[in-house]
Biotite code that builds the C-alpha atoms (Angstrom):
import biotite.structure as struc

atoms = struc.array([
    struc.Atom([-29.273, -0.588, 87.406], chain_id="A", res_id=1, res_name="MET", atom_name="CA", element="C"),
    struc.Atom([-25.962, 0.108, 88.976], chain_id="A", res_id=2, res_name="LEU", atom_name="CA", element="C"),
    struc.Atom([-22.957, -0.364, 86.413], chain_id="A", res_id=3, res_name="VAL", atom_name="CA", element="C"),
    struc.Atom([-19.522, -0.943, 87.864], chain_id="A", res_id=4, res_name="LEU", atom_name="CA", element="C"),
    struc.Atom([-16.142, -1.323, 86.301], chain_id="A", res_id=5, res_name="SER", atom_name="CA", element="C"),
    struc.Atom([-13.937, -4.029, 87.774], chain_id="A", res_id=6, res_name="ARG", atom_name="CA", element="C"),
    struc.Atom([-10.528, -5.612, 86.777], chain_id="A", res_id=7, res_name="GLN", atom_name="CA", element="C"),
    struc.Atom([-9.358, -9.086, 87.159], chain_id="A", res_id=8, res_name="ARG", atom_name="CA", element="C"),
    struc.Atom([-9.334, -10.126, 90.870], chain_id="A", res_id=9, res_name="ASP", atom_name="CA", element="C"),
    struc.Atom([-11.430, -7.232, 92.085], chain_id="A", res_id=10, res_name="GLU", atom_name="CA", element="C"),
    struc.Atom([-14.486, -7.737, 93.916], chain_id="A", res_id=11, res_name="ARG", atom_name="CA", element="C"),
    struc.Atom([-18.082, -6.400, 94.381], chain_id="A", res_id=12, res_name="ILE", atom_name="CA", element="C"),
    struc.Atom([-19.883, -6.901, 97.604], chain_id="A", res_id=13, res_name="VAL", atom_name="CA", element="C"),
    struc.Atom([-23.875, -7.577, 97.664], chain_id="A", res_id=14, res_name="ILE", atom_name="CA", element="C"),
    struc.Atom([-25.234, -7.181, 101.254], chain_id="A", res_id=15, res_name="GLY", atom_name="CA", element="C"),
    struc.Atom([-23.371, -8.765, 104.044], chain_id="A", res_id=16, res_name="ASP", atom_name="CA", element="C"),
    struc.Atom([-23.010, -12.274, 102.534], chain_id="A", res_id=17, res_name="ASP", atom_name="CA", element="C"),
    struc.Atom([-22.387, -12.226, 98.834], chain_id="A", res_id=18, res_name="VAL", atom_name="CA", element="C"),
    struc.Atom([-19.347, -11.329, 96.945], chain_id="A", res_id=19, res_name="GLU", atom_name="CA", element="C"),
    struc.Atom([-18.718, -11.346, 93.089], chain_id="A", res_id=20, res_name="VAL", atom_name="CA", element="C"),
    struc.Atom([-15.094, -11.643, 91.925], chain_id="A", res_id=21, res_name="VAL", atom_name="CA", element="C"),
    struc.Atom([-13.868, -11.012, 88.469], chain_id="A", res_id=22, res_name="VAL", atom_name="CA", element="C"),
    struc.Atom([-11.862, -14.293, 88.010], chain_id="A", res_id=23, res_name="VAL", atom_name="CA", element="C"),
    struc.Atom([-10.864, -13.920, 84.288], chain_id="A", res_id=24, res_name="ASP", atom_name="CA", element="C"),
    struc.Atom([-11.466, -11.932, 81.152], chain_id="A", res_id=25, res_name="ILE", atom_name="CA", element="C"),
    struc.Atom([-11.131, -13.531, 77.835], chain_id="A", res_id=26, res_name="ARG", atom_name="CA", element="C"),
    struc.Atom([-12.064, -11.311, 74.803], chain_id="A", res_id=27, res_name="GLY", atom_name="CA", element="C"),
    struc.Atom([-15.683, -10.757, 75.353], chain_id="A", res_id=28, res_name="ASP", atom_name="CA", element="C"),
    struc.Atom([-16.306, -13.139, 78.018], chain_id="A", res_id=29, res_name="LYS", atom_name="CA", element="C"),
    struc.Atom([-15.959, -12.397, 81.747], chain_id="A", res_id=30, res_name="VAL", atom_name="CA", element="C"),
    struc.Atom([-15.755, -15.308, 84.147], chain_id="A", res_id=31, res_name="ARG", atom_name="CA", element="C"),
    struc.Atom([-17.181, -14.453, 87.581], chain_id="A", res_id=32, res_name="LEU", atom_name="CA", element="C"),
    struc.Atom([-16.815, -16.170, 90.892], chain_id="A", res_id=33, res_name="GLY", atom_name="CA", element="C"),
    struc.Atom([-19.617, -15.968, 93.452], chain_id="A", res_id=34, res_name="ILE", atom_name="CA", element="C"),
    struc.Atom([-18.949, -16.339, 97.136], chain_id="A", res_id=35, res_name="VAL", atom_name="CA", element="C"),
    struc.Atom([-22.298, -16.991, 98.901], chain_id="A", res_id=36, res_name="ALA", atom_name="CA", element="C"),
    struc.Atom([-23.636, -18.897, 101.854], chain_id="A", res_id=37, res_name="PRO", atom_name="CA", element="C"),
    struc.Atom([-25.486, -22.243, 101.080], chain_id="A", res_id=38, res_name="ASN", atom_name="CA", element="C"),
    struc.Atom([-28.675, -20.692, 102.056], chain_id="A", res_id=39, res_name="THR", atom_name="CA", element="C"),
    struc.Atom([-28.569, -18.248, 99.053], chain_id="A", res_id=40, res_name="VAL", atom_name="CA", element="C"),
    struc.Atom([-29.363, -19.947, 95.624], chain_id="A", res_id=41, res_name="SER", atom_name="CA", element="C"),
    struc.Atom([-27.220, -18.647, 92.715], chain_id="A", res_id=42, res_name="VAL", atom_name="CA", element="C"),
    struc.Atom([-28.200, -19.600, 89.337], chain_id="A", res_id=43, res_name="HIS", atom_name="CA", element="C"),
    struc.Atom([-27.529, -18.547, 85.821], chain_id="A", res_id=44, res_name="ARG", atom_name="CA", element="C"),
    struc.Atom([-30.571, -16.660, 84.480], chain_id="A", res_id=45, res_name="LYS", atom_name="CA", element="C"),
    struc.Atom([-31.618, -19.601, 81.988], chain_id="A", res_id=46, res_name="GLU", atom_name="CA", element="C"),
    struc.Atom([-31.595, -22.105, 84.825], chain_id="A", res_id=47, res_name="ILE", atom_name="CA", element="C"),
    struc.Atom([-33.474, -19.698, 87.174], chain_id="A", res_id=48, res_name="TYR", atom_name="CA", element="C"),
    struc.Atom([-36.179, -19.399, 84.480], chain_id="A", res_id=49, res_name="GLU", atom_name="CA", element="C"),
    struc.Atom([-36.398, -23.033, 84.051], chain_id="A", res_id=50, res_name="ALA", atom_name="CA", element="C"),
    struc.Atom([-36.895, -23.635, 87.709], chain_id="A", res_id=51, res_name="ILE", atom_name="CA", element="C"),
    struc.Atom([-39.408, -21.014, 87.833], chain_id="A", res_id=52, res_name="ARG", atom_name="CA", element="C"),
    struc.Atom([-41.561, -22.267, 85.035], chain_id="A", res_id=53, res_name="ARG", atom_name="CA", element="C"),
    struc.Atom([-41.348, -25.767, 86.712], chain_id="A", res_id=54, res_name="GLU", atom_name="CA", element="C"),
    struc.Atom([-42.666, -24.528, 89.855], chain_id="A", res_id=55, res_name="ASN", atom_name="CA", element="C"),
    struc.Atom([-45.531, -22.463, 87.994], chain_id="A", res_id=56, res_name="GLN", atom_name="CA", element="C"),
    struc.Atom([-46.320, -25.613, 86.335], chain_id="A", res_id=57, res_name="ASP", atom_name="CA", element="C"),
    struc.Atom([-46.304, -27.681, 89.613], chain_id="A", res_id=58, res_name="ALA", atom_name="CA", element="C"),
    struc.Atom([-48.319, -25.190, 91.350], chain_id="A", res_id=59, res_name="SER", atom_name="CA", element="C"),
    struc.Atom([-51.240, -25.739, 88.843], chain_id="A", res_id=60, res_name="GLY", atom_name="CA", element="C"),
    struc.Atom([-51.395, -29.581, 89.442], chain_id="A", res_id=61, res_name="LEU", atom_name="CA", element="C"),
    struc.Atom([-54.901, -30.895, 90.590], chain_id="A", res_id=62, res_name="GLN", atom_name="CA", element="C"),
    struc.Atom([-55.362, -33.528, 93.283], chain_id="A", res_id=63, res_name="GLY", atom_name="CA", element="C"),
    struc.Atom([-52.897, -34.522, 95.860], chain_id="A", res_id=64, res_name="ASP", atom_name="CA", element="C"),
    struc.Atom([-49.353, -33.286, 95.352], chain_id="A", res_id=65, res_name="VAL", atom_name="CA", element="C"),
    struc.Atom([-48.042, -35.141, 98.247], chain_id="A", res_id=66, res_name="THR", atom_name="CA", element="C"),
    struc.Atom([-47.738, -38.177, 96.019], chain_id="A", res_id=67, res_name="ARG", atom_name="CA", element="C"),
    struc.Atom([-44.682, -36.581, 94.415], chain_id="A", res_id=68, res_name="PHE", atom_name="CA", element="C"),
    struc.Atom([-42.882, -36.842, 97.708], chain_id="A", res_id=69, res_name="ASN", atom_name="CA", element="C"),
    struc.Atom([-41.645, -33.227, 97.515], chain_id="A", res_id=70, res_name="GLY", atom_name="CA", element="C"),
    struc.Atom([-40.246, -33.656, 94.069], chain_id="A", res_id=71, res_name="VAL", atom_name="CA", element="C"),
    struc.Atom([-42.049, -31.508, 91.413], chain_id="A", res_id=72, res_name="THR", atom_name="CA", element="C"),
    struc.Atom([-42.709, -32.862, 88.005], chain_id="A", res_id=73, res_name="PRO", atom_name="CA", element="C"),
    struc.Atom([-39.740, -32.197, 85.697], chain_id="A", res_id=74, res_name="GLY", atom_name="CA", element="C"),
    struc.Atom([-37.303, -31.442, 88.492], chain_id="A", res_id=75, res_name="SER", atom_name="CA", element="C"),
    struc.Atom([-35.187, -34.214, 87.323], chain_id="A", res_id=76, res_name="GLU", atom_name="CA", element="C"),
    struc.Atom([-35.100, -32.609, 83.871], chain_id="A", res_id=77, res_name="ALA", atom_name="CA", element="C"),
    struc.Atom([-33.922, -29.379, 85.691], chain_id="A", res_id=78, res_name="ILE", atom_name="CA", element="C"),
    struc.Atom([-31.309, -30.998, 87.757], chain_id="A", res_id=79, res_name="ARG", atom_name="CA", element="C"),
    struc.Atom([-30.066, -32.631, 84.631], chain_id="A", res_id=80, res_name="ARG", atom_name="CA", element="C"),
    struc.Atom([-29.827, -29.271, 82.794], chain_id="A", res_id=81, res_name="LEU", atom_name="CA", element="C"),
    struc.Atom([-28.207, -27.480, 85.631], chain_id="A", res_id=82, res_name="ALA", atom_name="CA", element="C"),
    struc.Atom([-25.513, -30.418, 85.879], chain_id="A", res_id=83, res_name="GLN", atom_name="CA", element="C"),
    struc.Atom([-24.801, -30.044, 82.090], chain_id="A", res_id=84, res_name="ARG", atom_name="CA", element="C"),
    struc.Atom([-24.485, -26.394, 82.224], chain_id="A", res_id=85, res_name="HIS", atom_name="CA", element="C"),
    struc.Atom([-22.078, -26.656, 85.162], chain_id="A", res_id=86, res_name="GLN", atom_name="CA", element="C"),
    struc.Atom([-19.589, -28.204, 82.971], chain_id="A", res_id=87, res_name="GLY", atom_name="CA", element="C"),
    struc.Atom([-19.469, -24.878, 81.174], chain_id="A", res_id=88, res_name="HIS", atom_name="CA", element="C"),
    struc.Atom([-17.967, -22.873, 84.054], chain_id="A", res_id=89, res_name="GLY", atom_name="CA", element="C"),
    struc.Atom([-16.411, -23.119, 87.396], chain_id="A", res_id=90, res_name="ASP", atom_name="CA", element="C"),
    struc.Atom([-19.088, -24.616, 89.549], chain_id="A", res_id=91, res_name="SER", atom_name="CA", element="C"),
    struc.Atom([-17.170, -24.459, 92.773], chain_id="A", res_id=92, res_name="ARG", atom_name="CA", element="C"),
    struc.Atom([-18.843, -22.763, 95.607], chain_id="A", res_id=93, res_name="ARG", atom_name="CA", element="C"),
    struc.Atom([-16.917, -21.004, 98.411], chain_id="A", res_id=94, res_name="GLU", atom_name="CA", element="C"),
    struc.Atom([-18.354, -21.191, 101.876], chain_id="A", res_id=95, res_name="ILE", atom_name="CA", element="C"),
    struc.Atom([-18.191, -18.175, 103.850], chain_id="A", res_id=96, res_name="ALA", atom_name="CA", element="C"),
])
């Protein structure tokens, strides 16, 4: 694991396309901004894990999954969970 120290408004670059900027520091919380192309998915860990579980559950379905029209079971619940959590932080996405 690489550990870096950054101050407010300083950035970290990941690869050619992703930047992480320290937006604010309040007590023991750090607000980070992620600048990434739309082709790169960026999720909080708990949302990522929920999506991964849903995909694993969906991959175990028997029969014809085309009846779901490309929507995995539970994906509506994941979408609602992600929307609910967006209100707890800055959900704006900058497009490079």
